[in-house]
C-alpha positions in Angstrom: 132.4 96.1 84.1 130.1 96.9 81.0 127.6 99.6 80.7 124.5 97.2 81.7 126.5 96.2 85.1 127.2 99.5 86.6 123.3 100.8 85.4 122.2 97.6 87.6 124.8 98.4 90.8 124.0 102.2 90.8 120.0 101.0 90.4 120.5 98.9 93.0 122.5 100.8 95.7 119.5 103.8 95.0 117.0 100.9 96.0 118.8 100.3 99.0 119.2 103.9 99.6 115.3 104.8 99.7 115.0 100.6 101.3 117.1 102.0 104.5 115.0 104.8 104.7 111.5 103.6 104.9 113.5 101.0 107.5 114.4 103.5 109.7 110.9 105.3 109.3 109.3 102.0 110.9 112.3 101.2 113.5 114.3 98.6 112.2 117.8 98.4 113.5 119.6 96.8 110.6 121.3 93.5 111.2 121.6 93.0 107.5 121.3 94.5 103.9 121.5 91.3 101.2 120.7 91.5 97.4 120.0 87.4 96.5 120.6 87.0 92.5 117.4 84.5 91.7 118.1 84.1 88.2 115.4 86.5 86.5 114.8 89.0 89.1 116.9 90.3 92.0 115.7 90.2 95.8 116.3 92.7 98.2 116.2 91.3 101.8 116.5 93.6 105.2 116.7 92.3 108.4 116.5 93.1 111.6 117.2 90.8 115.0 112.9 90.6 114.9 111.8 91.1 111.1 112.7 90.9 107.5 111.4 92.9 104.8 111.9 91.2 101.2 111.2 93.2 98.0 111.8 91.6 94.3 112.7 93.5 91.3 113.4 92.5 87.8 117.0 93.3 86.4 114.9 95.9 84.2 113.4 97.7 86.8 116.3 98.0 88.9 118.4 99.9 85.7 115.6 102.0 84.8 115.4 103.6 88.6 119.3 104.4 88.3 117.6 106.7 85.3 115.9 108.8 87.5 112.6 108.3 85.4 108.8 109.1 86.4 108.1 105.6 86.9 110.3 105.3 89.5 107.2 106.7 91.7 105.9 102.8 91.1 108.9 101.3 92.8 109.1 103.3 95.2 105.4 102.3 96.3 106.7 98.9 96.3 109.3 99.4 98.7 106.8 101.6 101.0 104.5 99.0 100.5 106.8 96.0 101.4 107.7 98.2 105.0 103.7 98.9 105.2 102.7 95.9 106.1 105.5 95.8 109.1 102.9 98.4 110.2 99.8 95.8 110.4 
């Protein structure tokens, strides 16, 4: 596995952890967490029996998230905003 693949996998795991935390705060009873490679971007799908939340990330965004950079606040906000739509 290349260093880039390792960084991508680490970033995906970290993003998934953040998303699962928000899912719990919004009362999702998880059925499925899935990453879908759409070729040019990755789609994170978190589902329960009634709802599905989708968040799209670029590969660069995922890799940068693994580096714990200040820019990660924007990525966390993207996840938070996706779950906030459940409250509306």
